[in-house]
N, C-alpha and C positions, 0 to 999 in steps of 0.2 A: 462550457466555461463562460462566466459572465463577462460582458464587456467592461473595461475599466471605468470607474466613476470619474466624472470631470469636476472641476471646481464649481461649475454651475449646478450640477445635479446632486453631488454628494453621493455617498454609498446608499444602496437600498437597504432598508431595515425590515422590509416586509411587514409582519405584524408587530415588530418592535420588541420581540423577546430578547434579542441579542444586541443590546446597546453597546456603544463604544466603551462605556464605563465597565460594563460586565465583561467584555472581551479583555479589557486592560487588566482586570482582576485575575483573569486566568493566566496572564503572562507572569504572575508572581508565584505560581504554584508549580511544584514538581511532583514527585512520587515519593511520599514520606517513607513508606516501607522499603522500597528498593534503595532509596538514597541512604537510609540509615544502615542498611546491610552493606552497601559498598563502602561507606565510610568506615565501618568496623573492620572490613577486610583489609583496607589500605592501612589503617592505623595499626593493625596487628601484624602487618607485613605478611599476610596470608594469601595474597592474590595468586602467586604462582602455584601454591599447593591446591587452592580451590580450582584453578583452571585445569590442572592435571587430573584431579579426581573427577571433575564434572565432564570431562571429555568422554567418559564411559557411561554417563547417565543420558540415555537417549530415548527411553520409553517410559510411559506412565506405569506406576506400580513396581518399578525396580526398587530394590532395597538400596537406600542411600549408602555410599561407601563409608567405611570407617575412616576416621581422621578428618572429616569435614569440620571446618571452623564452626563454632556454636552459632554464630550469627547467620551463617549460610544455611545450616541445617534448619534453624527456626524459620527462615524465609521460605525455604523449599517446602517445608511441611505446611506452612500457612497458605501457600499458593498452589498446592498440589491438586486441588479440585476446582471445577468450574463454579461460577456463582450459583447460589441456591435458586435464583429466580429464573434460570434458563428454561425456556419452553422447548422441549425436545421435539415436539411435533413441528415447530417452526424450523428447527435446525435440520430436520430431515428434509423438509421442503427446500431449504437452502442447498443441501447436498445434491438433491435431484436437479435443482436449477443449475448448479455448477456442472454436473455431469452432462446435461443437455447443451450447455453453452461453453464448455471448457476452452475450446480454441478461441472463441470470440472474447472470453474474459481475459485470456492470456494476451491477446492482441490489445485489448483496452488497457490492461495494466502496463504493457510495454510502451505503447505509443500514445497514450493519453495521460494515465496517472503519473508516470515518471516525469514527463515533460511538465505536467501541472506542478509537480514539486519544484522543478527548476525555475519556474516562472515566479516563485516567491523568493526574492533576493536573499533574505536571511536564512532560509532553508537551504538554498543552493550554496551559500557560504558555509553552513554547517556540514553539508555533505562533502564539500571540497576539502574541509579541514580534517575529515575523519575517514576518508577512503583512500585506498592505495592505488597509485598510478599503475603499478605492475599488474593489477587485476581489476580493471574497470567494470567487468561483468559481475563483480561480487554482489553488489546490491540487488541487481535483477535476479541473480541466482538465489540469493537468500529469500527475496520476496516470493519468487516462484515456488521454491521448496516449501516455504511457510504456508502458502495458500493450498498447495497440494496436501500437506499434512492436515490442515484444517478441514478439508472436505472429504477425508477418509471416513468410512463408517465407524471406525474405532477411535476417532480423534480424541475423545474425552474418556476413553475406557483404558483399562490396563492393557499395555502393549502399544497404545497410540503414541505417536511422536509429537503431536502438536503441543501439549502442555509443557513438556520439558523445553522445547524450543522457545515457547513464549516466556517461560521463566528466565531463560538466559538472555533473550532479547531485552527484557525489562531491566535486567542488571546491566546490560551493555549500555542502554540509554542513561541509566543512573551514573555509570562510570564516565560517560562523555560529559554529562553535566558537571561532575566533580572536576575532571581535567580542565575544562574550559574555565571554570571558576578559579581553580588553583593557579592556573597559568595566566589569568587575567586576559583571556583571549576572546571574551564575549562581552559585548557592550551592555547587555541587560543583566538583571539579577539572576535569571534562570534560563539556561539553555534547555531545549526540548521541554518547554513548559506545557501546561495543560492546554493552552490554546493551540499550540502547534501539534500536540499529540492528537487533539480532536480534529484539527485541520488535516492531518495525515489520514485520519480515519475517513474523512470525507473524500480524500483523493482515491481511496481504494473501494469506496462504496458509491457515493453519488456520481463521482466523475466516471466510474466504470459504467454505471447504468446509463449515463448520458451518452457515453461513447458507443455502447451497444445500440442505443436508439439511433444514433447517427449512422451507424453501420447498417441499419435496417433489420436488426435482429428483433424478432417478435418476442415480446416479454409480456406476460400477464401481470396485472396489478399484484396478484398474490405472490408471483415469483419475485417481483421487485421488492415487495415488503419482506419476504423471507431472506433475500440476499442481504438487504440492509440489516436485518435483525442479526444475522450471523456476524456481521462486522461490529455490531453493537456489543455482542458478547466478546469478540476479540478485543475491543477497546477496553472493556473491564478487565480482561485477563492481562492486558499489557500495561495496566496502571492508570488508565483514564479514570477519573472520579465518576462512578456510575451515576451520581446525581447530576453531573454536568453533561453526560452524553445525550445528544438530541434523541428524544424518545421514539420518534417515528420519521418517516420519509419527509413529511411536510416540514417538520422542525429541522431535520438534517439539511434540507434544501436551503432553508433560511440561514442556518449557521454557515454552510458552505459558501453561499453568495457573500455573506457579510465578511467572512474570513478573507476570501479572495479580493474583495473590494478594498479591504484595509491594507493588504500587503503586496499584491502582485505588481510586477514591473520588471524592467530589464536589469541585467547584471552581468558582469564579466564571468562570474562563476557559473551562472546559468547557461551562458553561451558555451563555456568549456565543457560542462557536463553533457549538454545536448550533443555536442560534436562527438564526445566519447560514445554516447548511446548510439548515434547513427553509425559511427565507424564499427562498433561492436556488432550490430545487426547486419551490416553489409558484409562482414566477415562470416557470419553464420549462414547467409544466403549464398549458395554456390554460384561461382562466376561473378561477372560484373554487370551483365545485361539488366538485371532487375534491381541493381543497387538504388536507382532513383526512387523506387517504390517506398523505401523506408522514410525519407524526409517528406515525401508526398502524403503518406499516411499520417504522419505526425501533424502536418499542416491541416489536413482534412479534419482530424479529430479535435484539435485544440483551437482552431481558428487562426485567421491571418494575423490578428493583433499580437497574440501570444507567440505565434511562430516567428514573427518579425523580431520581437524582443529577443528570442533565443537564436536568431540568425539561422533559422532552418532554411536551407537553400530551396529555391523553386526548381522544378524539374518538369520534363515533358510528361510525367505521370500525374501531375496535379489534377488534370481533368479526368484522366483515366480512373483514378481511385474513386471518383464520385459515382462510378458505375457499380461499386461494391454492393450497395443495397440491392440492386437488381440481381446480381449474381447470387447473393444470399437467398433471395426469393426463389431462385431456381433450385437451390439446394434444399430449401424447406419443402418445396413441392415434391422433391424426390423422397424426403422423409415421410410425406403423407401417403406414399404408395402402400404402406403397411408396416407392421412391427419389425419385419426383417430389415426394411430400409432404414428405419430409425435406429435399430440396433447397430447396423453396419456403420451408420454415420457417427454414432456415439463412440464406437470402438476406434474409428479412424481419428476422431477428435482427440481421444485419450492418447493415441499413439503419437500424434503430432505434438501434443503438449509435452509428453515425456521426452520426445526427441529434442525439442527446443530446450527443455530444462537440462537434459544431459549435455547439450552443447555449452550452456552457460556455466554449469558446475564442473565441466570437464570430467564428468564421471565421479566426482567426489560427493560425499555428504558434507554439507556446510556446517561447520561448528561455530558456535557463538561464544567466543571467549572474552573475558574482561581484558581490555588492552591496558598494559602497565603504563604506556605513554601514548600520546596521539602522534600519528605520523604527519609530518609537515607536508608531504606530497599530496597532490590532488588524486581523487579516485573516481573511482566511478562504478412434433406435429403442429401446424399452424393454429394457434389458439383462436377461439371465437372472439375474445376480447384482448386488448393489447394495452400495455402500460406505455404512457407517453409522459415525458417531463412536462411540468406546467410551463406556461409562457413566462418570459422574463418579467420579474416584478417591475412595476413602474417606479421610476426614481421620483422621490418627492421634490 
């Protein structure tokens, strides 16, 4: 995560592709297709019927239920297939990357990506306004389930669960935009605008890769490219304008740094959400002896400045977690002993990931329904070459 810009240095613009004026223009754009669909559903009073019918649509290729509102059926048919430009060879590389690193990716999503969201005050405010206090694990459960769906071999085929989940998430975002606008609860013209959607994409791609590097996970340049490519596809499926999605890792790095420099800082909501995240994972880990590892890992992955903004407590484990890269090196040496060792490690990784997801979902399948109103409560083998993030860009 980049260090905050100062008044003397200003934000880094790297090669200058993502200027302030360009980023400002993205704050005025939503998702036309999803927004129009949601508006039609609310105007026609058809949201309850849509939610009831869509609860049973969980896999690609299912016949859409009779009685769907026309606007909803048109939207679902228009978004039922992935973009035509998808490189399926790259997607398969991304799936293999995920299989090889699933536990590490889950760790990065939980303890780096989510806190990175909370360190952007207006994003933290949005999350606080739209999540339930009774189930603070919901966002992590939805994110984990969504990622698992994405990395299945059949993700984009008949029977896959990813595309229907993405279709519903896209409508959920459009609904939140509508509610906040109607209730005059958002100070800007568009909530979950294109800049924030792309910023979120960076949280789950660039921020994850950076966290993996910090953890000492060996990543090939090809693996890093494939992982980002998969999230570029996800962005298009979720309603990001394909023309605006950074085309490669270099551009994504520039966008991510620019976005964070523009927006990150402390907030009451960010502190509250971080405390919920820590409490949630301390409950997942049996006993209390290892509880301090959770805040220590967050601090290690996002850095002291952001951790202090989020009031992540310091603990006796702050130094210990820095040994993580060395321990991962030992595990990778074990994998190098042969295919049997690598296979055993992969299976163990998948088991840990699914156990963690089961704990967060409480054994349920997460359903993405359109909320009729917003809840006021707060919620919540070693490669021969290796990918490394570029050095921080010099501030002008």
